C-alpha positions as CSV (number, residue, x, y, z in Angstrom):
1,M,4.5,-9.5,-35.2
2,L,6.1,-8.7,-38.6
3,H,6.1,-11.4,-41.2
4,E,9.4,-10.6,-42.9
5,D,8.6,-13.2,-45.7
6,K,5.3,-11.6,-46.4
7,V,6.1,-8.5,-48.4
8,L,2.8,-7.7,-50.1
9,G,3.9,-4.8,-52.2
10,V,6.8,-2.4,-52.9
11,G,6.2,1.2,-53.9
12,Q,8.1,4.4,-54.3
13,T,7.4,5.6,-50.7
14,A,7.1,2.4,-48.7
15,Q,6.7,-1.4,-48.7
16,V,3.7,-3.2,-47.4
17,V,4.3,-6.2,-45.1
18,G,1.8,-8.6,-43.6
19,L,1.4,-8.8,-39.8
20,E,0.3,-11.9,-37.8
21,D,-2.9,-10.3,-36.6
22,G,-4.5,-10.0,-40.0
23,K,-3.3,-6.4,-40.5
24,V,-0.6,-4.9,-42.7
25,A,2.2,-2.4,-42.0
26,K,3.1,0.2,-44.5
27,L,6.8,0.7,-43.8
28,Y,8.0,4.0,-45.1
29,Y,11.5,4.6,-46.5
30,D,13.8,6.9,-44.6
31,H,13.4,9.8,-47.0
32,I,9.6,10.1,-46.3
33,S,9.0,12.7,-43.6
34,S,6.9,12.2,-40.5
35,V,4.7,15.1,-41.7
36,S,3.9,13.2,-44.9
37,I,3.1,10.0,-43.0
38,E,0.8,11.9,-40.6
39,K,-0.9,13.6,-43.6
40,E,-1.6,10.2,-45.1
41,R,-3.0,8.9,-41.8
42,L,-5.4,11.9,-41.5
43,K,-6.5,11.5,-45.2
44,S,-7.1,7.8,-44.8
45,S,-9.2,8.4,-41.7
46,E,-11.2,11.1,-43.4
47,I,-11.9,9.0,-46.6
48,S,-13.0,6.1,-44.4
49,L,-16.0,8.1,-43.4
50,T,-17.4,8.0,-47.0
51,D,-19.2,5.1,-48.6
52,L,-16.2,4.1,-50.6
53,L,-14.5,0.7,-49.9
54,V,-11.1,1.6,-48.5
55,P,-8.8,0.0,-45.9
56,E,-9.3,1.1,-42.3
57,V,-6.2,2.8,-40.8
58,Y,-5.5,1.9,-37.2
59,G,-2.6,4.2,-36.4
60,E,1.1,5.0,-36.6
61,T,3.9,3.1,-35.0
62,V,7.6,2.2,-35.4
63,I,8.6,-1.3,-36.5
64,Q,12.2,-2.4,-36.6
65,G,13.3,1.3,-36.7
66,K,10.9,2.1,-39.6
67,R,8.0,4.5,-39.3
68,A,4.8,2.7,-40.3
69,L,1.0,3.0,-40.6
70,I,-1.1,0.0,-39.7
71,Y,-3.9,-0.8,-42.1
72,E,-6.6,-3.4,-42.4
73,H,-5.4,-6.2,-44.6
74,I,-7.5,-6.3,-47.8
75,K,-7.3,-9.7,-49.4
76,G,-7.8,-9.3,-53.1
77,L,-6.0,-9.2,-56.4
78,P,-4.8,-5.9,-58.0
79,L,-7.0,-5.0,-61.0
80,T,-3.9,-5.2,-63.1
81,A,-3.6,-8.9,-62.6
82,M,-7.1,-9.4,-64.0
83,M,-6.5,-7.3,-67.2
84,N,-4.5,-9.9,-69.1
85,N,-6.6,-10.3,-72.3
86,P,-8.7,-8.0,-74.5
87,F,-12.0,-8.8,-72.9
88,S,-10.8,-8.5,-69.3
89,L,-8.9,-5.4,-70.3
90,V,-12.0,-3.6,-71.3
91,N,-13.9,-4.9,-68.3
92,G,-11.0,-3.6,-66.1
93,L,-11.2,-0.2,-67.6
94,R,-15.0,-0.2,-67.1
95,T,-14.5,-1.1,-63.4
96,M,-12.0,1.7,-63.1
97,A,-14.2,4.3,-64.7
98,T,-17.2,3.3,-62.6
99,L,-15.1,3.5,-59.4
100,H,-13.4,6.8,-60.4
101,T,-16.8,8.5,-60.9
102,K,-17.9,7.2,-57.5
103,I,-14.8,8.7,-55.9
104,H,-15.5,12.0,-57.7
105,S,-19.1,12.0,-56.4
106,Q,-17.8,12.3,-52.8
107,A,-17.9,15.8,-51.4
108,D,-17.5,17.9,-48.1
109,L,-14.2,16.3,-47.2
110,S,-11.5,18.1,-45.1
111,L,-8.6,17.5,-47.5
112,P,-5.9,19.8,-49.2
113,L,-6.9,21.6,-52.4
114,L,-5.9,19.9,-55.6
115,T,-4.6,23.1,-57.1
116,D,-2.3,23.8,-54.1
117,F,-1.0,20.3,-54.2
118,L,-0.2,20.4,-57.9
119,E,1.3,23.9,-57.7
120,T,3.8,22.6,-55.1
121,K,4.6,19.6,-57.3
122,I,5.1,21.7,-60.4
123,Q,7.3,24.2,-58.7
124,S,9.6,21.4,-57.5
125,V,10.2,19.9,-61.0
126,K,13.7,20.8,-62.0
127,E,13.3,19.5,-65.6
128,L,10.9,22.4,-66.5
129,S,11.9,26.0,-67.2
130,K,10.3,28.9,-65.4
131,E,8.3,29.7,-68.6
132,E,7.0,26.1,-68.9
133,K,6.0,26.1,-65.2
134,L,4.1,29.4,-65.6
135,M,2.1,27.9,-68.6
136,V,1.1,24.8,-66.7
137,L,0.2,26.9,-63.6
138,R,-2.0,29.1,-65.9
139,E,-4.0,26.0,-66.9
140,L,-4.5,25.2,-63.2
141,T,-5.8,28.7,-62.6
142,N,-8.3,28.3,-65.4
143,L,-9.8,25.1,-63.9
144,P,-13.3,25.7,-62.7
145,D,-13.5,25.5,-58.9
146,E,-14.9,22.2,-57.6
147,K,-14.5,20.3,-54.4
148,A,-14.8,16.7,-55.5
149,L,-12.6,14.0,-53.9
150,C,-9.6,13.3,-56.2
151,H,-7.4,10.2,-55.6
152,G,-4.2,11.6,-57.2
153,D,-2.7,8.3,-58.2
154,F,-5.6,6.3,-59.6
155,H,-4.4,3.3,-61.7
156,P,-5.1,-0.4,-61.8
157,D,-2.5,-1.4,-59.2
158,N,-4.3,0.8,-56.7
159,V,-7.6,-1.1,-57.1
160,L,-8.0,-4.4,-55.3
161,I,-10.7,-6.8,-56.4
162,T,-12.4,-8.4,-53.4
163,P,-15.7,-10.4,-52.8
164,K,-17.2,-7.1,-51.4
165,G,-16.2,-5.1,-54.5
166,P,-13.3,-3.1,-55.7
167,V,-11.3,-1.5,-52.9
168,T,-9.2,1.6,-53.6
169,I,-5.9,1.9,-51.8
170,D,-2.9,4.4,-51.5
171,W,-4.6,7.7,-50.7
172,L,-1.3,9.6,-50.0
173,D,-2.0,12.2,-52.7
174,A,-5.7,12.6,-52.1
175,T,-7.1,16.1,-52.4
176,V,-10.3,17.9,-53.3
177,G,-10.8,19.8,-56.5
178,N,-11.8,19.5,-60.1
179,P,-12.0,15.9,-61.2
180,V,-10.9,16.8,-64.7
181,A,-7.3,17.1,-63.4
182,D,-7.6,13.7,-61.7
183,V,-8.8,12.1,-64.9
184,A,-6.0,13.7,-66.8
185,R,-3.5,12.2,-64.4
186,T,-5.0,8.8,-64.8
187,T,-5.0,8.9,-68.6
188,L,-1.3,9.8,-68.5
189,L,-0.6,7.0,-66.0
190,L,-2.3,4.6,-68.4
191,K,-0.2,6.0,-71.3
192,Y,3.2,6.3,-69.7
193,G,3.3,4.5,-66.3
194,G,5.1,1.3,-65.5
195,F,7.5,1.1,-68.5
196,S,10.7,-0.9,-67.9
197,P,13.9,1.2,-68.2
198,E,15.2,-1.6,-70.5
199,I,12.4,-1.5,-73.0
200,S,13.6,-1.1,-76.6
201,P,12.7,2.1,-78.6
202,I,10.6,0.1,-81.1
203,A,8.7,-1.8,-78.3
204,Y,8.1,1.6,-76.6
205,K,6.6,3.1,-79.7
206,I,4.3,0.2,-80.2
207,Q,3.2,0.2,-76.6
208,I,2.5,4.0,-76.7
209,V,0.2,3.6,-79.6
210,F,-1.7,0.8,-77.8
211,R,-1.8,2.7,-74.5
212,K,-3.1,5.9,-76.2
213,F,-6.0,3.8,-77.4
214,L,-6.6,2.5,-73.9
215,S,-6.5,5.9,-72.3
216,S,-9.0,7.3,-74.9
217,L,-11.3,4.3,-74.2
218,Y,-11.0,5.0,-70.5
219,V,-12.1,8.6,-71.0
220,S,-15.1,7.5,-73.1
221,L,-16.1,5.0,-70.4
222,Y,-15.8,7.7,-67.7
223,R,-17.9,10.2,-69.7
224,K,-20.7,7.6,-70.0
225,R,-21.0,7.7,-66.2
226,M,-20.2,11.4,-65.4
227,P,-20.0,14.6,-67.4
228,L,-16.5,15.6,-68.3
229,N,-15.3,18.8,-69.9
230,Q,-13.1,17.1,-72.5
231,K,-11.7,20.4,-73.8
232,T,-10.5,21.3,-70.3
233,A,-9.1,17.8,-69.9
234,R,-7.3,17.9,-73.2
235,S,-5.9,21.3,-72.3
236,M,-4.6,19.9,-69.0
237,V,-2.8,17.1,-70.8
238,T,-1.5,18.7,-74.0
239,S,-0.7,22.3,-73.0
240,C,2.9,23.2,-73.6
241,G,4.9,21.5,-70.8
242,G,1.7,20.1,-69.3
243,C,2.1,16.6,-70.6
244,Q,5.7,16.6,-69.6
245,V,5.1,17.9,-66.1
246,I,2.3,15.5,-65.3
247,R,4.3,12.7,-66.6
248,I,7.2,13.7,-64.3
249,I,5.1,14.1,-61.2
250,T,3.0,11.0,-61.7
251,C,5.3,8.6,-63.6
252,P,8.8,9.0,-62.1
């Protein structure tokens, strides 16, 4: 039975609500298609076969007229909640980098290709001109072909700290491809994600300077654990229109 007073999280595609049997329901908003929900179910099932700590998915259902996926209830705190001082902030980034490299070490998964996924996203962005889209797509074409597992939305709120270790959630955008693109998306989420619409211009500029430092530190911590072609990563982020398009598709 649904615990209406136990809303555990609210996102852009769904809200997560506790159930009486120790599970959770991810209730999707009406604009999310059945095809997208089924894709997430299949992706979650596939990723559960790896040695990563992820919530088990039990199936799809309808609750109070809303399409939903039923997941294992992971009891833990978002990593964001534990990054509230300089020391814990660095430790949190270190935890993220370690987990991200473990994700990227997974292979042989039956998931969509990262390049196909990003191309579809880029083509749908109305804020970019045709020329800007072509320039970003050219960067995707130049990416070396790899088949590493990529999360697609890896940031501190999608990591839950539990007694068993960090658990990664929200695999809706999971693909296989070159991890450089996945790291580039995470660095941009660290720089630009989660700003309040009401933030003042001065506060925004100060925050951006601090966040750029954090994203650079994150890349350094990642590179200590797994080789990363920094030139390719920089090209993904700073190419004409590239920064803008990745910000648009990851930080709406």
